[in-house]
N, C-alpha and C positions, 0 to 999 in steps of 0.2 A: 525367338522374339525379333521383330523387324527393327530396322535402324531408327525409325521415327519414334518408336516406343522406348528403345534403349537410351536414346539421347534426351528423353524428357527430363525436365527438372521438376521438383516437387515444391508447390507453393501452398502455404496455409493462409487463408483469408479469415481474419476475425472481424465480423461485421454485425450489423443489426438491421433487420427488416429491410427498409428501402435500399440501404447500401448493399446488402447481400443480393437483393433483386437486381440492382444495377450491374453488379459484377457477373451475376448469372447470365445476364443478357449478352455479355461480350465474351464469355468463356469459350464458346464454340470456335471463335476466331483463332484461339491459341491451343486448340486441342492437340495438335501434333507436336507442339513445343513444350507443353507443361501439363502436369497432373495437378489440378487445382482442387483443393478441399476448402469448403466454406463452413465455418463454425459460427452459429448465431450466438453472439455473446456481447455483453457490455463489459469491457475490460476493467476489472477492479480486483481488490485483494481477496474477494470471496471465491475466485476461480483459480484452480491450480493449473496454470498454463505450462509449467515445467513438465508435468506428467503427460499433458496433452501433446506437447512437442516431442517428448520421448516416445510416445506411442505412434505418432504420425510421421516422425523423422523428416520434416520439411527442410529443404535447402534454404528457404527464406520465408519470412512471415510478413504479411501485409495487413494494414488496417488504415484508419483515417483519424485525423484530429487528435483529441485527447486519448482515444483508444490507442493509437499508434505510439503516442508519447509514453503512455504507461507501459506498453509492451516493450518498447525500446529500453526502458529502465529496468525491466524485469528479466528479459531473456538474453541469452548469449548469442542467439542466432541473429543474423541481419534482419532488421525490421524496416520495411518500406512504408512510407505514409503517402496516401493519395493526396496530391496537391489540389488546392482550390484555386483555379486560375482567375484572372480578372474577367476573362470571357465567361467562365462558369457563373460568376456573380452577376454579371450584367444580364446574361440570358435568363437566369433564375428570377431576377427582379422584374424583367420584362414580362415573364409569365405571371408573376404575382400581381403586377399592375393591372392585368386584365380582370383580376378578381376584386381588387380594392385599391384605393388611392393611399391608404395608410398601411405601411408594410413594416413588420418586425423582422430584422435580420439577425440571426445568431451565428457567430463565427468564432472558430477556435483561434486563440492568440497565446502563444507560449509566454510564460512569465518572463518579465524583463525584456520583452521584445517590443519593437515599435509598431504601432497600428499601421495597417495597410494604407498607402497613400490613396489608392483608389477609393476605399471605403470612406476616407476623410473627405473626399471631393464628390462623392456620389450625390449628396443632397442638391448640389447645383447642376447635376447632369441628368437627373431623371425627373419626370413629371409626376412626383409622388412624395408623400411625407414618409421619410425613412427613419425608423428608430433602431439604432444599432446596439446589440448586446454582445460583448465579447466574453469569452470564458477560457480558462486554462485546464479545468477538469470537468468530468461529466456531472459531478455533484453540483458544481457551480452553475453549469448550464441548466440543470434541473431547477435549482433555486431561483434563477432569474426568470425561467419560464413560469414558475408558479406565481412569482410576483406580478408578472404581466397579466396572467389569468385572473389574479385577485383584483387588480387595479382597473381592468377594462375588459371588454369582450373583443379581442382581436379578430379581425376578419381573415387575415392571411399571415402565415409565418414562413420565412425562408431559413433553412438551416440544415444541420446534419440529421442523420437518420433517427437517432434516439429522440431528439427534440421534436422532430416531425411526428414520430409515433405517439409521444405523450400528448402533443397538441391535438392530434386527430382523435384521440380517445375522448377529448372534451369538445369535439365537434368543430374544431377550427380547420380551415383549409390550409394545406401546407405544400411547399415546393422544395424538393431536395436540392441542396446547393451543389452537389457533385454532378458531373456529366459523364456520358459514355466515353468521350474523347479523353478525359482525364483518367478514367478507369483503364482505358487501353494503354495510355502512357505508363501508368503505374505497373501494369502487368508486363509491359516490355522491359521496364527497369528491373522488375523482379527477376525476369528470365536472364537478363544480362548479368546481374549480380550473382544469381545462383550458378550460372556457368563459370563465372569468375571463381567462385568457391570450389568448383569442380576442376578448375584448370582448363576449361574448354574455351571460354571467352569467344564465342561466336556472336558478334554484336547483332542485336535485333532491333535496336532502338529507333530513334528518330532519323537516323542516318542511313543512307544507301551506301556509304563508304565504310568498308570494314575498318579503316584506320581511324575513323572519327568516333571516338568513344567518349561519352559524357555520362556523368552521374549527378552532378550538382543541379540544384533547382535553377541557379543562375543560367547555366548553359542550356538547360532544358527550355527555359523561357526564350533564350536567344534563338534556339533551333526552331521554336514555334514561329517566332517573328520572321525568321529567314524563310520558312515555308510560306508564310503569308506574302512576303515581299516578292517571292518567286512568281506568284501568280500575276503580278503587274508588269507592265512594260517599262515602268519607271526605273531610273538608275538607282543603284545601291552603293553606298559608301561604307566600307568596313574598316574600322579603326581599332588598333591594338598593337601591343608590343610585338617585336619579331618572335616568331616561333609559337604564337598562341593558337594558330589554326585558321588564319584568315582564308587561306587558299582552300581548305577543306569546306568552310562555310560557302565560299564562292562556288565550289563544285556542286554542293547541295542545291543552291539556288538555281544553278544552270539545269541540273537533272530534273528538277521539279517544276520548271517553268514552261511557258509556251514555246520557247526556243530550244528545247532539249534535243530535238531531232537534228539540229545543226551543230557545228563544231564549237568548242570552247577554245578560243585563242588567247593565250596569255602573253602579255607584254611587260617585261621588266623595265619600267621607265627609268630606273636608276642606272642601268647598264648600257644604254644606247648612247654612244657619243653624239654630241650636239650636231656635228656635221652630217651624221647618217640618219638623224631622226626622221626627216621627211621621207627619205627613200625607204626606210624600214616600215614606217606606218602607212604611207600613202602609195608606195610602189613607184615604179618608173618604167618608161618605155625605153627601147634600145636607143643608145646614143644620147640619152638625156644629160649625161655628164661623162667626164673622161673615163672613169672606171666603171661605168654602168654595165651591168650584166648583159651579155648578148641575148637578144630575145625579150629583154625587159624582165620585170619582176612584179608579181602581184603583192601589194602591201598587206600588212597584218590586219588592217581594218577591213579591207575587202575580203580577206580570208574568213573573217568572222561574220560575214553577211549570212543572215538566217540563223545565227547561233548566238554566242555570247562573247563579248570582248571584255577581257579581264585585264585591267590596268593595275599591275602590282607596283608597289612603291611609287604611287602617283605623285607623292609629295616631293620626289627627287627630280621630277621633270623640269628641265631648264625653263626658266621664265619666258625666254624668247620663243619657245615652241608651244607654249600653252594656248596662245591665241589661235594657232593653226589647228590644234585639236578641237578647240571650242567651236570653230567655224564648221568643222565636219559634224560635230554633235548637233549643232543647231540646224544645219541644212540637210542632214542625213544623205549627203553626197560627198564623194571623194574624187579628187582629180590626181591621177598619177603624175609624177614629175615628168616634164617634157611632153605631156599629152594635152590635147585641146578638148578632150571628152571628159565628162563627169559620170561617175558610176553611182547609181542610187544604192544605198545600203540600209539595212534594217537589222538591228541586233539588240540583245539585252546588254546593258552596260553595267559592269561591276568594277569598282575601284577599291583599292586597299592601300593603307598607309599606316606606318607606325609613328607618324608625326601628328601633331594637333594642327589640322589644316586651318582652323579658324585663327589660331595664333599666327600661322604663316601668312594668312591674308592680312592680318593687322600689321605684321612686320614688313609687308610689301614683297613677300617672297612667293606668293601664290595669288593668282587672279581671283578676285571675288566672284566674277560672273561664271568662271569655270567651276569654282567651289559649289555654287548653288546649282549648277547643271549636274554635278556629280552627286550631290547630297539631297536627292529626292527622298530616299529612305536611308536611314542610318542605323548601323549596328556597331556597338562597342564591345569588343571581346576582352574580358578581364584577363590579367596575367594569371598564370597557373597558381601562384602563391596566394591568390585571393579566392581560389575555388579548390580547397584542399580535398574535397570529396572526390574530385576527378583524378587525383594523383595515383591512388592505388589502382583504380580501374584501368587507367591508361598503362600503368606499369604492368599490370596483370596481362593485358592484351599483348603487349610487346614481348613479355617473358614467354608466353605461349607461342607467339609467332616466330620469334628468333629460336626458341627451343626446337621447333619443328625444322627450321631452316638449317641449324647447325647440329641436329641430332643429339641434343642434350636431353637426357631422360628426366632431370628434375623439372617438374611442372610448375606452372604459376602458383598452384596451391602450396607447393613445398617451399619455393624461394621467396614468394611475396611477403609472408609474415616476418621474414628475417630482415627485410629492407624497408618495410612499410613505415616504421616509426622514424627512421632516418630520413626517408624521402619526404615525409610530412613536415619535418622540421627544417628542411632545406629551402633556400630562397628562390631557386630556379630562375636565374637571370636569363637563361636561354629558353625558358618555358618548355613547351611540349617537345620541341626538337631536342633540347638538351636531355630531357628525360628519356627519350628514345635512344639517344647516344649512350647514356648511362647503362640502360638495360642491355643493349647490344654488347657493351664492354663486359658486363657480368657474364652473359651467356657464352661469349667467345672464350673467356678465361676458364669457365667451367668445362667447355668443350676441350680445351687444351689439357686440363687437369681434372678429369672426371672423378678422380678419387679424392679431390680436395674438398674439405668442408667449408661451408660459407661462414667462416668465423669473422669476428670483428677485425682481426688483423688482416684477413684476406680482403674484406671489403675496403678497409682503409688503404690497402695497397693499390687496388685498381680504381678506387674512386676517392682520391685525396681531396677533391673539392668538398666532399661532405664534412670534412674535418674543420673547414673554415666557416666563419660566420658570414653566410651569403644572403641573409635576409635583407631585402631591399626595402627601405622605409617608404611609406606612401609619399608620393610627390604630387605636384599640382597640375602637371601636364604630361602628355605622352612624350614630349621631347625630353623632359627631365627624367622620366622613366627610362627612355631610350639611352640617355647619356649615362645613367647609373648602371644600366645593363652592360654598356660598352666598357665602362671603367672596371667593373667586376670581372668581365670576361678577359680584359687585358691583364689583370692581375692573375687570374686563373691560368692563362696560357703564356704568361711571362712575355707579353708583347708580340707573340707570334700571330701576325695579322691574318694569315691564311686560316689558322685554326679558330681565331676569334670570329672571322666572317662566317665560317662553316657552322659554328655553334649558334650564332645569332640568326642564321638563315638569310644572310645578305651577301652580295658580291664584294670582293676586295675593293673594287672601284667605289662602291657605295660606302664602304667602311672608311676609305681615305677621305671622302667628301665630308663624312660626319666628324671625323677627327679634326679636319680643318675648321669646320664650323665650331666645334668645341674649343679649339685654340683661339679662334676669333672672339668667341663669347666670353672666354675665361682668361684670356691673355696667358695661356699656358703654351710653352713650346711643344711642337709635335712630338719630339723625342721624349719629353716627360710623360705625356699622355700614353705614348706607345709602350713605355716601360712600366706603366702602372703606378708611377710615383705621384 
């Protein structure tokens, strides 16, 4: 058996008519990665899915809408639901509008969940009369369809496969709400999760970076936005707590954009001393100042020409230097120190910060004109504690990765179930970076004692942080979230600033600046904050 076949995962698709046809159309793209079986069925209590799963032995099951919800409550295997994106809805409605100006939209909405903001605002966005029907079960969808058919003669219906099939039987034109792009995303997610179950975890999803693993709908939507923003020359501002993966998103944008052939030059704005800022960013000619390098130096901005300039921790940039950067961004020209020549530059600009820059603008700590220059497109990366679905997936990836690195035989499939519940309950003040550190600590300890069982006592000994209440309450701003993370990290590491900075993914210089800011804002002495009191 060749490697491509032996590494295939098994996926069972439970679908109905149009949905099955949609999946069938994209299956050839995944032929080397997955063995995909489609079963035509409407999920309900009359079908014995346990025996079906026992016979086919899939690694993962996939469906959509109320079908997926029913299967998730019935089966023990992972069940993946095909998402309906805002783009799917808009494109389906645009097709329906060509048929009629009065459109009936049927959409799945889980019980006790809030309606889609897009659907709520659609009547004001499209040139059509939209009648929206939401449902939580297939029976409810069928009842609402029958009521529509009894009350009027609808010309076009947008909805899931079963609703479309029933409407077509009565001569009504229909548009399936799902798209091929969403089907591809679902299959990628299925493959990733199946490999996680097998301990392989060879990411295939939206990311070209093996370390950027996502499972949650929130991060999937952000990844799609990042792909869209990558196609434009406009600047992108990425905001989120330290360790949430802002640099990974920046790399994705760079690799998928028109400047991908050029370099990606990262600048840590919080670690450059004020007096060296211009020399580092703009470069200098020989003799420009006393300690100038012989032969001069090409600045970081000029190095990014034709590629991407990534301004990390842009909120830490000294206020006095912000206008100098703004001038370069406006004019797309840079003049090295001591030179009378200007060098034209063209690059994709990505900035990242764990501060709320709008608050910084209002506080007079960040220039408003620079903020709007950076914030053409905006991405907010939620903390790990707000996307629990990603925790096990990321942990599984690093368990497999470090397992190979340190020669630990226990696979992700073996270790992950023993730590999954604890990890899901933890607050993750250091986000993904802290999770990565935890996993490496586990694997290294297992490498040192391969005969040791992964008992509660063993885990408590190597991960004492899990024994504490580290859940961070929701706050009103990124700055408050940042300060809460710093305080908790200070407690965890008993005021050891080097370890705190490492866990939060910032430099010790930046940590000192933030501690001073916290002291000024809260009237707490530095030594009190440092000791975690």
